MIDRENDO-322135 format. One record per residue (C-alpha): residue number from 1; x, y, z. Coordinates in steps of 0.5 Angstrom, whole numbers, padded with zeros to 4 digits. Each point is the difference from the previous one (the first is absolute). Example, Ala and Ser with C-alpha at 12.3 -4.5 7.8 and 13.67 -1.06 7.14 Angstrom:
+-----+-------+-------+-------+
! seq !    c1 !    c2 !    c3 !
+-----+-------+-------+-------+
!   1 !  0025 ! -0009 !  0016 !
!   2 !  0002 !  0007 ! -0002 !
+-----+-------+-------+-------+
% end
This chain:
+-----+-------+-------+-------+
! seq !    c1 !    c2 !    c3 !
+-----+-------+-------+-------+
!   1 !  0071 ! -0016 ! -0011 !
!   2 !  0000 ! -0007 !  0003 !
!   3 ! -0003 ! -0006 ! -0003 !
!   4 ! -0003 !  0003 ! -0005 !
!   5 !  0000 ! -0006 ! -0005 !
!   6 ! -0002 ! -0005 !  0005 !
!   7 ! -0006 !  0004 !  0002 !
!   8 ! -0002 !  0001 ! -0007 !
!   9 !  0000 ! -0008 ! -0001 !
!  10 ! -0003 ! -0001 !  0007 !
!  11 ! -0006 !  0004 ! -0002 !
!  12 ! -0001 ! -0004 ! -0007 !
!  13 !  0001 ! -0007 !  0004 !
!  14 ! -0006 !  0001 !  0005 !
!  15 ! -0005 !  0004 ! -0004 !
!  16 ! -0006 ! -0003 ! -0003 !
!  17 ! -0002 !  0005 ! -0006 !
!  18 ! -0006 ! -0004 ! -0002 !
!  19 ! -0004 ! -0006 !  0002 !
!  20 !  0002 ! -0007 ! -0003 !
!  21 ! -0004 ! -0003 ! -0005 !
!  22 ! -0003 ! -0006 !  0005 !
!  23 ! -0002 !  0006 !  0005 !
!  24 ! -0004 !  0003 ! -0005 !
!  25 ! -0003 ! -0006 ! -0002 !
!  26 ! -0002 ! -0002 !  0007 !
!  27 ! -0002 !  0008 !  0002 !
!  28 ! -0005 !  0000 ! -0007 !
!  29 ! -0003 ! -0007 !  0002 !
!  30 ! -0001 !  0002 !  0007 !
!  31 ! -0003 !  0007 ! -0002 !
!  32 ! -0005 ! -0004 ! -0005 !
!  33 ! -0002 ! -0005 !  0005 !
!  34 ! -0002 !  0006 !  0005 !
!  35 ! -0004 !  0004 ! -0005 !
!  36 ! -0004 ! -0007 ! -0002 !
!  37 ! -0001 ! -0003 !  0006 !
!  38 !  0000 !  0006 !  0006 !
!  39 ! -0007 !  0003 ! -0003 !
!  40 ! -0003 ! -0007 !  0000 !
!  41 !  0002 ! -0001 !  0008 !
!  42 ! -0002 !  0007 !  0002 !
!  43 ! -0007 ! -0002 ! -0004 !
!  44 ! -0001 ! -0006 !  0004 !
!  45 !  0000 !  0004 !  0006 !
!  46 ! -0005 !  0006 ! -0003 !
!  47 !  0006 !  0005 ! -0001 !
!  48 !  0001 !  0003 ! -0007 !
!  49 !  0007 !  0001 ! -0003 !
!  50 !  0000 !  0001 ! -0008 !
!  51 !  0006 ! -0004 ! -0003 !
!  52 !  0001 !  0007 ! -0005 !
!  53 !  0001 !  0004 !  0007 !
!  54 !  0005 ! -0004 !  0002 !
!  55 !  0007 !  0004 !  0000 !
!  56 !  0007 ! -0003 !  0001 !
!  57 !  0006 !  0004 !  0001 !
!  58 !  0007 !  0000 !  0002 !
!  59 !  0003 !  0003 !  0007 !
!  60 !  0006 ! -0001 !  0004 !
!  61 !  0007 ! -0002 ! -0003 !
!  62 ! -0002 ! -0002 ! -0007 !
!  63 ! -0004 !  0007 ! -0001 !
!  64 !  0006 !  0004 !  0002 !
!  65 !  0005 ! -0004 ! -0003 !
!  66 !  0004 ! -0002 !  0006 !
!  67 ! -0001 ! -0007 !  0000 !
!  68 !  0007 ! -0004 !  0002 !
!  69 !  0001 ! -0008 ! -0001 !
!  70 ! -0001 ! -0004 !  0006 !
!  71 !  0005 ! -0005 !  0001 !
!  72 ! -0003 ! -0003 !  0006 !
!  73 ! -0007 ! -0001 ! -0002 !
!  74 ! -0005 !  0000 ! -0005 !
!  75 ! -0003 !  0006 ! -0005 !
!  76 ! -0004 !  0005 !  0004 !
!  77 ! -0005 !  0004 ! -0004 !
!  78 ! -0006 !  0005 !  0002 !
!  79 ! -0006 !  0000 ! -0005 !
!  80 ! -0006 !  0004 !  0003 !
!  81 ! -0007 ! -0001 ! -0002 !
!  82 ! -0005 !  0006 !  0001 !
!  83 ! -0008 !  0000 ! -0001 !
!  84 ! -0006 !  0003 !  0002 !
!  85 ! -0003 ! -0002 !  0006 !
!  86 ! -0005 !  0003 !  0005 !
!  87 !  0004 ! -0001 !  0007 !
!  88 ! -0006 !  0003 !  0004 !
!  89 ! -0004 ! -0007 ! -0002 !
!  90 !  0006 ! -0004 ! -0001 !
!  91 !  0004 !  0002 !  0006 !
!  92 !  0004 ! -0006 !  0002 !
!  93 !  0006 !  0000 ! -0005 !
!  94 !  0002 ! -0007 !  0003 !
!  95 ! -0006 ! -0003 ! -0004 !
!  96 !  0002 !  0003 ! -0007 !
!  97 !  0007 ! -0002 !  0001 !
!  98 ! -0003 ! -0007 !  0001 !
!  99 ! -0004 !  0000 ! -0006 !
! 100 !  0007 !  0002 ! -0004 !
! 101 !  0003 ! -0006 !  0003 !
! 102 ! -0005 ! -0005 ! -0002 !
! 103 !  0000 !  0003 ! -0007 !
! 104 !  0008 ! -0001 ! -0001 !
! 105 !  0001 ! -0006 !  0004 !
! 106 !  0002 ! -0006 ! -0005 !
! 107 !  0005 ! -0006 !  0000 !
! 108 !  0006 !  0005 ! -0002 !
! 109 ! -0001 !  0005 !  0005 !
! 110 !  0000 !  0001 !  0008 !
! 111 ! -0005 !  0006 !  0002 !
! 112 !  0000 !  0003 !  0006 !
! 113 ! -0003 !  0006 !  0003 !
! 114 !  0005 !  0004 !  0004 !
! 115 ! -0001 !  0007 !  0003 !
! 116 !  0001 !  0005 ! -0005 !
! 117 ! -0001 ! -0005 ! -0006 !
! 118 ! -0002 ! -0006 ! -0003 !
! 119 !  0007 ! -0004 ! -0001 !
! 120 !  0000 ! -0005 ! -0006 !
! 121 !  0006 ! -0005 !  0000 !
! 122 !  0003 ! -0005 ! -0005 !
! 123 !  0004 ! -0006 !  0002 !
! 124 !  0005 ! -0004 ! -0004 !
! 125 !  0003 ! -0006 !  0003 !
! 126 ! -0003 !  0002 !  0007 !
! 127 !  0003 !  0007 ! -0001 !
! 128 ! -0003 !  0006 ! -0001 !
! 129 !  0003 !  0004 ! -0006 !
! 130 ! -0005 !  0005 ! -0001 !
! 131 ! -0005 !  0004 !  0004 !
! 132 ! -0005 !  0005 ! -0002 !
! 133 ! -0003 !  0005 !  0006 !
! 134 ! -0006 !  0003 ! -0003 !
! 135 ! -0003 !  0006 !  0005 !
! 136 ! -0007 !  0001 ! -0002 !
! 137 ! -0003 !  0007 !  0000 !
! 138 ! -0008 !  0002 !  0000 !
! 139 ! -0002 !  0006 ! -0004 !
! 140 ! -0006 !  0003 !  0004 !
! 141 ! -0003 !  0007 !  0001 !
! 142 !  0006 !  0003 ! -0004 !
! 143 !  0005 ! -0003 !  0004 !
! 144 !  0005 ! -0006 !  0000 !
! 145 !  0000 ! -0005 !  0006 !
! 146 !  0005 ! -0006 !  0002 !
! 147 ! -0003 ! -0006 !  0002 !
! 148 !  0004 ! -0002 !  0007 !
! 149 ! -0001 ! -0006 !  0004 !
! 150 !  0003 ! -0007 !  0000 !
! 151 ! -0006 ! -0006 ! -0001 !
! 152 ! -0001 ! -0001 !  0007 !
! 153 !  0002 !  0007 !  0003 !
! 154 ! -0004 !  0004 !  0005 !
! 155 !  0003 !  0006 ! -0003 !
! 156 ! -0002 !  0002 ! -0007 !
! 157 ! -0002 !  0006 ! -0003 !
! 158 ! -0001 !  0004 ! -0007 !
! 159 !  0006 !  0005 !  0001 !
! 160 !  0000 !  0006 ! -0004 !
! 161 !  0006 !  0000 ! -0005 !
! 162 !  0003 !  0003 ! -0006 !
! 163 !  0004 ! -0005 ! -0004 !
! 164 !  0001 !  0003 ! -0006 !
! 165 !  0001 !  0007 !  0003 !
! 166 !  0006 ! -0003 !  0004 !
! 167 !  0002 ! -0003 ! -0007 !
! 168 !  0000 !  0007 ! -0003 !
! 169 !  0004 !  0003 !  0006 !
! 170 !  0005 ! -0005 !  0000 !
! 171 !  0001 !  0000 ! -0007 !
! 172 !  0000 !  0008 ! -0001 !
! 173 !  0007 ! -0001 !  0005 !
! 174 !  0003 ! -0006 ! -0003 !
! 175 ! -0001 !  0001 ! -0007 !
! 176 !  0004 !  0007 !  0000 !
! 177 !  0006 ! -0004 !  0003 !
! 178 !  0004 ! -0006 ! -0002 !
! 179 !  0005 !  0000 !  0005 !
! 180 ! -0006 !  0000 !  0005 !
! 181 ! -0003 ! -0006 ! -0003 !
! 182 !  0006 ! -0003 !  0001 !
! 183 !  0001 !  0002 !  0007 !
! 184 ! -0007 ! -0003 !  0001 !
! 185 !  0003 ! -0007 ! -0003 !
! 186 !  0006 !  0000 !  0005 !
! 187 ! -0004 !  0002 !  0006 !
! 188 ! -0005 ! -0006 ! -0002 !
! 189 !  0006 ! -0005 ! -0001 !
! 190 !  0003 !  0002 !  0007 !
! 191 ! -0007 ! -0001 !  0003 !
! 192 !  0000 ! -0007 ! -0004 !
! 193 !  0007 ! -0002 !  0003 !
! 194 ! -0002 !  0002 !  0007 !
! 195 ! -0007 ! -0003 !  0001 !
! 196 !  0000 ! -0006 ! -0005 !
! 197 !  0000 ! -0005 !  0006 !
! 198 ! -0006 !  0004 !  0004 !
! 199 ! -0006 ! -0004 !  0002 !
! 200 ! -0003 !  0005 !  0005 !
! 201 ! -0006 !  0004 ! -0002 !
! 202 !  0001 !  0008 ! -0001 !
! 203 !  0008 ! -0001 !  0001 !
! 204 !  0002 !  0002 ! -0007 !
! 205 ! -0001 !  0007 ! -0002 !
! 206 ! -0005 !  0001 ! -0005 !
! 207 !  0002 !  0001 ! -0007 !
! 208 ! -0004 !  0006 ! -0001 !
! 209 !  0003 !  0003 !  0006 !
! 210 !  0007 ! -0001 ! -0003 !
! 211 ! -0002 !  0003 ! -0006 !
! 212 ! -0003 !  0006 !  0003 !
! 213 !  0006 !  0001 !  0005 !
! 214 !  0005 !  0000 ! -0007 !
! 215 ! -0004 !  0005 ! -0003 !
! 216 !  0000 !  0004 !  0006 !
! 217 !  0007 !  0000 !  0002 !
! 218 !  0004 ! -0001 ! -0007 !
! 219 !  0006 !  0003 ! -0001 !
! 220 !  0003 !  0001 ! -0007 !
! 221 !  0007 !  0000 ! -0001 !
! 222 !  0004 !  0001 ! -0007 !
! 223 !  0007 !  0000 ! -0002 !
! 224 !  0002 !  0002 ! -0007 !
! 225 ! -0007 ! -0001 ! -0002 !
! 226 ! -0001 ! -0007 !  0002 !
! 227 ! -0004 ! -0002 !  0006 !
! 228 !  0004 ! -0002 !  0007 !
! 229 ! -0005 ! -0006 !  0002 !
! 230 !  0005 ! -0002 !  0006 !
! 231 !  0000 !  0007 !  0003 !
! 232 ! -0008 !  0001 ! -0002 !
! 233 ! -0002 ! -0006 !  0004 !
! 234 !  0005 !  0002 !  0006 !
! 235 ! -0003 !  0007 !  0001 !
! 236 ! -0007 ! -0003 ! -0002 !
! 237 !  0000 ! -0005 !  0006 !
! 238 !  0003 !  0005 !  0005 !
! 239 ! -0006 !  0005 ! -0002 !
! 240 ! -0005 ! -0006 !  0002 !
! 241 !  0004 ! -0002 !  0006 !
! 242 ! -0001 !  0007 !  0002 !
! 243 ! -0007 !  0000 !  0000 !
! 244 ! -0001 ! -0005 !  0006 !
! 245 ! -0002 !  0002 !  0007 !
! 246 !  0005 ! -0004 !  0005 !
! 247 ! -0002 ! -0002 !  0007 !
! 248 !  0006 ! -0002 !  0004 !
! 249 ! -0001 ! -0004 !  0007 !
! 250 !  0007 !  0000 !  0004 !
! 251 !  0004 !  0001 ! -0006 !
! 252 ! -0004 ! -0005 ! -0004 !
! 253 ! -0004 !  0001 ! -0006 !
! 254 ! -0007 ! -0003 !  0002 !
! 255 ! -0004 !  0004 ! -0006 !
! 256 !  0001 !  0002 ! -0007 !
! 257 ! -0006 !  0003 ! -0003 !
! 258 ! -0001 !  0003 ! -0007 !
! 259 ! -0006 !  0003 ! -0003 !
! 260 ! -0003 !  0001 ! -0007 !
! 261 ! -0007 !  0001 ! -0002 !
! 262 ! -0003 ! -0001 ! -0006 !
! 263 !  0000 !  0006 ! -0005 !
! 264 ! -0007 ! -0002 ! -0002 !
! 265 ! -0006 ! -0003 !  0003 !
! 266 !  0000 ! -0004 !  0005 !
! 267 !  0006 !  0005 !  0003 !
! 268 !  0002 ! -0006 !  0005 !
! 269 !  0007 ! -0001 !  0002 !
! 270 !  0003 ! -0005 ! -0004 !
! 271 !  0004 ! -0003 !  0006 !
! 272 ! -0006 !  0000 !  0005 !
! 273 !  0000 ! -0008 !  0000 !
! 274 !  0007 !  0000 !  0001 !
! 275 !  0000 !  0004 !  0006 !
! 276 ! -0006 ! -0003 !  0003 !
! 277 !  0003 ! -0007 !  0000 !
! 278 !  0006 !  0001 !  0003 !
! 279 !  0005 !  0005 !  0002 !
! 280 !  0006 ! -0004 ! -0002 !
! 281 ! -0002 !  0000 ! -0007 !
! 282 !  0001 !  0007 !  0000 !
! 283 !  0007 ! -0001 !  0003 !
! 284 !  0002 ! -0005 ! -0004 !
! 285 ! -0002 !  0004 ! -0006 !
! 286 !  0004 !  0006 !  0002 !
! 287 !  0006 ! -0005 !  0002 !
! 288 !  0000 ! -0003 ! -0007 !
! 289 !  0000 !  0007 ! -0003 !
! 290 !  0006 !  0002 !  0004 !
! 291 !  0004 ! -0006 ! -0002 !
! 292 ! -0001 !  0002 ! -0007 !
! 293 !  0002 !  0007 !  0001 !
! 294 !  0006 ! -0002 !  0003 !
! 295 !  0002 ! -0005 ! -0005 !
! 296 ! -0002 !  0005 ! -0006 !
! 297 !  0005 !  0005 !  0004 !
! 298 !  0005 ! -0005 !  0000 !
! 299 ! -0001 ! -0001 ! -0007 !
! 300 !  0001 !  0007 ! -0002 !
! 301 !  0006 !  0001 !  0005 !
! 302 !  0003 ! -0006 ! -0003 !
! 303 !  0007 !  0001 ! -0003 !
! 304 ! -0001 ! -0006 ! -0005 !
! 305 ! -0006 ! -0001 ! -0005 !
! 306 !  0001 ! -0008 !  0003 !
! 307 ! -0001 !  0002 !  0007 !
! 308 ! -0006 !  0005 ! -0002 !
! 309 ! -0004 ! -0005 ! -0004 !
! 310 !  0001 ! -0005 !  0006 !
! 311 ! -0003 !  0005 !  0005 !
! 312 ! -0006 !  0001 ! -0005 !
! 313 ! -0001 ! -0007 ! -0001 !
! 314 ! -0002 ! -0001 !  0007 !
! 315 ! -0006 !  0005 ! -0001 !
! 316 ! -0002 ! -0002 ! -0007 !
! 317 !  0002 ! -0007 !  0000 !
! 318 !  0004 ! -0005 ! -0004 !
! 319 ! -0003 !  0002 ! -0007 !
! 320 !  0004 !  0006 !  0001 !
! 321 !  0007 ! -0001 ! -0004 !
! 322 !  0006 !  0002 !  0004 !
! 323 !  0006 !  0002 ! -0004 !
! 324 !  0006 ! -0004 ! -0001 !
! 325 !  0005 !  0001 !  0005 !
! 326 !  0006 !  0004 ! -0003 !
! 327 !  0007 ! -0004 !  0000 !
! 328 !  0005 !  0003 !  0005 !
! 329 !  0006 !  0002 ! -0004 !
! 330 !  0006 ! -0003 !  0003 !
! 331 !  0007 !  0002 ! -0002 !
! 332 !  0004 ! -0006 ! -0001 !
! 333 !  0008 ! -0001 !  0000 !
! 334 !  0004 ! -0004 ! -0004 !
! 335 !  0006 ! -0003 !  0003 !
! 336 !  0006 ! -0001 ! -0005 !
! 337 !  0003 ! -0006 ! -0001 !
! 338 !  0008 !  0000 !  0002 !
! 339 !  0005 ! -0005 ! -0003 !
! 340 !  0006 ! -0001 !  0003 !
! 341 !  0007 ! -0002 ! -0003 !
+-----+-------+-------+-------+
% end
């Protein structure tokens, strides 16, 4: 089994198992401020939201325990908030998100209303070190709705959603399988390496898409009772690659589309924004995946652990430790000295 110890060390190095103390403090203060101030902001606009009805819950990687370290950027945290609200009367979610922004805006935070959430950013020496995404959900008539729409966008809606059902769906798959959870972390690390410089909207495949594709296409391999993470990652990526629909024009790949609908409401395609934005985004995604697969194949077929490690490093980044190159054994001939006379 190639690079067994290196993969074990790598997963330890990139994994975040729990919140750091400073993040816990910021999150708890944020939640306290929201509970104390948001109902008042709503009341000023003739909307009743009771403090006791406000509920916070995790979603995303912290809930799934698939969080990885990000050497390229700030700490990223998702904290959802849910409360009863009649969306038939309060039919503009932008206003509700605006009240949340007003409630949370202080000197230590920068608060922005984004399309799927309210974003809270913390700066230190002018640089963001932490941002918390807060999706806002309204409970109405037995259903749950996500507040969608930027502050000034003409496109907005209360979208029926089931965030807790999605959590349950994913945890039911991931909690049974530690190798799958590791595989998700490897794929997220690969995505981070490939897209950390991206500045274009919807160019980056969404994390929920990567997680769902990993769950759908995961292949487990073991040898002598130990998981073979290299081969598993390779086969999983190959399976994901096979799900693309490819369009060629004169031999050139011009469109590469992959579809994965959410397993819970609203049952939408998680890659729709990527596909709607530009055909080049899907082609880049496919080509990046293809390069990673080739590098993993090179690693699997390499004659030495050193060469294999260098190939994996091209996929997972510099944190992956490459085994030392074995010294070549050379045969030396010692010439005898001769004495004449």
